[in-house]
C-alpha positions in Angstrom: -32.2 9.8 -18.5 -29.7 6.1 -19.0 -26.8 7.1 -17.0 -23.0 6.5 -19.2 -20.6 4.6 -17.2 -17.0 4.1 -17.7 -15.7 0.8 -15.9 -12.8 1.4 -12.8 -12.0 -2.2 -12.4 -12.9 -5.6 -14.0 -14.1 -8.7 -11.8 -11.0 -10.0 -11.5 -9.4 -6.5 -9.4 -12.6 -6.6 -7.4 -12.5 -10.2 -6.7 -8.9 -10.1 -5.2 -9.7 -6.4 -3.6 -13.1 -8.2 -1.8 -10.6 -11.3 -1.1 -8.0 -9.4 0.7 -11.5 -6.9 2.5 -12.1 -10.2 4.2 -9.0 -11.7 5.5 -8.6 -7.9 7.0 -11.7 -8.0 8.5 -11.1 -11.6 10.0 -7.2 -10.6 11.1 -8.4 -7.4 13.2 -10.7 -9.1 15.0 -8.2 -12.2 15.5 -5.8 -9.9 16.2 -7.7 -7.7 18.7 -8.4 -10.3 20.3 -5.1 -11.4 21.2 -3.9 -8.1 21.9 -6.6 -7.2 24.7 -7.6 -9.4 27.1 -11.3 -7.5 27.0 -11.6 -8.7 23.9 -10.3 -12.0 23.7 -13.8 -13.8 22.9 -13.4 -12.6 19.9 -11.4 -15.5 18.7 -14.4 -17.6 18.3 -14.2 -16.0 15.2 -12.2 -18.7 14.3 -14.3 -21.4 16.5 -12.2 -21.4 19.8 -8.5 -19.8 20.1 -6.6 -22.7 20.0 -7.8 -21.9 16.1 -7.8 -18.8 16.7 -3.8 -19.0 16.9 -3.1 -21.6 14.3 -5.1 -19.9 11.8 -4.5 -16.2 11.9 -1.1 -16.5 10.3 -2.2 -18.5 7.5 -5.1 -15.8 6.5 -2.1 -13.5 7.3 -0.2 -15.1 4.5 -3.1 -14.9 2.1 -4.2 -11.2 2.5 -0.4 -9.9 1.9 -0.5 -12.3 -1.2 -3.5 -10.5 -2.0 -2.2 -7.4 -1.7 0.8 -7.4 -3.4 -1.3 -9.0 -6.5 -2.8 -5.2 -5.8 0.2 -3.7 -5.5 1.6 -5.3 -8.6 -1.0 -3.5 -10.7 -1.5 -0.3 -9.1 1.7 1.0 -7.8 2.9 3.1 -11.2 -1.1 4.8 -10.9 0.6 5.3 -7.3 3.5 7.7 -7.4 2.9 11.6 -6.2 3.1 14.0 -8.8 3.6 17.7 -8.8 -0.4 17.2 -8.6 -0.6 16.1 -5.7 1.3 18.6 -4.1 -1.4 20.7 -4.8 -3.9 18.2 -3.7 -1.9 18.3 -0.6 -2.2 21.7 0.2 -6.3 22.1 -0.3 -7.5 19.3 1.8 -9.6 22.0 2.8 -11.5 22.8 0.3 -11.3 18.8 -0.2 -13.1 18.5 2.8 -16.0 21.1 1.6 -16.5 19.2 -1.3 -14.5 21.3 -3.6 -12.2 19.6 -6.5 -9.2 20.3 -6.4 -5.8 20.1 -9.1 -5.9 17.8 -12.6 -6.4 14.1 -10.6 -5.3 11.1 -12.4 -6.5 7.6 -11.4 -5.9 8.3 -7.9 -5.8 11.3 -5.6 -2.4 12.4 -3.2 -4.7 10.9 -0.3 -5.6 7.4 -2.1 -2.0 7.5 -3.0 -0.8 7.8 0.6 -3.0 5.0 1.8 -0.9 2.9 -1.1 1.5 3.8 0.5 1.2 3.2 3.6 -0.7 -0.4 3.9 2.0 -1.4 1.4 5.0 -0.9 4.4 2.6 -2.6 7.0 1.9 -5.2 5.4 5.4 -5.5 4.7 5.5 -5.4 8.7 3.3 -7.6 9.6 5.1 -10.3 6.9 8.1 -9.8 8.4 7.3 -9.5 11.9 4.9 -12.6 12.0 7.0 -14.3 10.8 9.8 -14.1 13.7 6.9 -14.5 16.0 5.2 -17.5 14.0 5.5 -21.0 16.3 5.5 -23.3 15.8 7.2 -23.2 12.1 10.0 -20.0 12.2 10.0 -18.8 16.4 12.3 -21.2 17.2 15.1 -20.5 14.7 15.1 -16.6 16.4 15.9 -15.5 20.6 13.7 -14.3 22.3 14.7 -10.4 22.3 13.4 -10.4 18.8 10.5 -11.9 18.6 9.1 -10.0 21.7 10.2 -7.1 19.1 8.4 -8.5 16.5 5.2 -9.1 18.0 5.5 -5.3 19.5 6.3 -3.9 15.7 3.6 -6.5 14.4 1.1 -4.8 16.6 2.0 -1.0 16.4 1.5 -1.2 12.2 -2.1 -3.5 13.0 -3.2 -0.7 14.9 -1.9 1.4 11.8 -3.2 -0.4 9.4 -7.0 -0.2 11.1 -7.1 3.4 11.5 -5.8 3.8 8.1 -8.6 1.5 6.8 -11.5 3.1 9.0 -10.5 6.3 7.4 -10.6 4.4 3.6 -13.7 2.6 4.3 -15.5 6.5 5.7 -13.8 8.5 2.5 -15.7 5.5 0.1 -19.2 6.2 1.4 -18.3 10.4 2.1 -17.3 10.2 -1.5 -20.6 9.6 -3.5 -21.0 6.9 -6.3 -17.4 5.2 -4.8 -18.6 1.8 -3.7 -20.2 1.5 -6.6 -17.2 0.9 -8.5 -15.3 -2.0 -6.1 -18.8 -3.3 -6.0 -20.1 -2.6 -9.6 -17.0 -2.1 -11.6 -18.1 0.9 -13.0 -18.7 4.8 -12.4 -20.6 7.7 -14.1 -18.5 9.7 -16.5 -20.1 12.7 -14.6 -18.1 10.7 -11.2 -15.0 10.7 -13.4 -14.7 13.7 -14.9 -15.3 15.8 -11.6 -13.3 13.5 -9.2 -10.3 12.4 -11.1 -10.7 14.3 -14.4 -7.5 13.4 -15.7 -8.3 10.2 -15.4 -11.5 10.8 -17.1 -9.6 12.1 -20.3 -7.0 9.3 -20.3 -10.5 6.9 -20.6 -12.1 9.2 -23.0 -9.5 8.6 -26.0 -8.2 5.7 -25.1 -12.0 4.3 -25.9 -12.6 7.3 -28.9 -9.5 5.6 -30.7 -10.9 2.1 -30.4 -14.4 2.9 -31.9 -12.1 4.8 -34.9 -10.5 1.8 -35.2 -13.3 -0.3 -34.8 -15.5 1.9 -37.7 -12.4 1.5 -39.7 -12.8 -1.5 -39.7 
C-alpha cells in the first residue's frame, strides 16, 4: 500500500537546516579543541591550529545567518500555548511513547529547544564579536574580553548539550529524520505526533483541491 505523504519542509528549508548543522559540527569540534587542551588535535578539522583560529569565527557568522533565516521562518510556530502546558506536565507519558495534547507544528519540547538555541546564538554572536582578533577585540578592555570568552564557552556547551538532545529525539521518534532529509512525513505520523498541524494541512489541501475542481 502506497504511503500517504505530507510535505513538512521544502528544499530551501532543508538546505538551510543542513548548512547550519554542518557549521555547528565544525564549530563544536574546533571550539572544544580551543577550550580543552586534550582536544587540541581537533583543530586539524580546518587544517592547522592557526587556520582553525582564523576560520572558526567566519563559520560562526555563517551559522548565525543560517539560523536566523530559520528563526524568521519558524518563530510564529514556536510561541507557547495552553496545549504546551499539558505536554510539559505529561513528560512521563511522552517518554513512554504516548501522545499528549492537541499539538501544532511543534510540541513544547521543540519550542523550548528553539528558544534555547536562539538565546545561545545571540550570546555566541555578541561574545564572539568582542573576542574576535584581530578585527574587533582591540575595541574592548581585557576584562570584558575575558567575561565574553567565559560566556562564549558556557553558551557553546549549553548549545552542544541541546543539540545532542535534539538529535536523540529525532532518532527516537521514527519518521522525524525523514522530514528533514526528504521533506515529507506520512499522514499517520503527522496525525499521531502533530494532530492540529495535520488537520490544518489537510484542510488547506482540501480547499486547494476544491478550488482546482471549480476551475
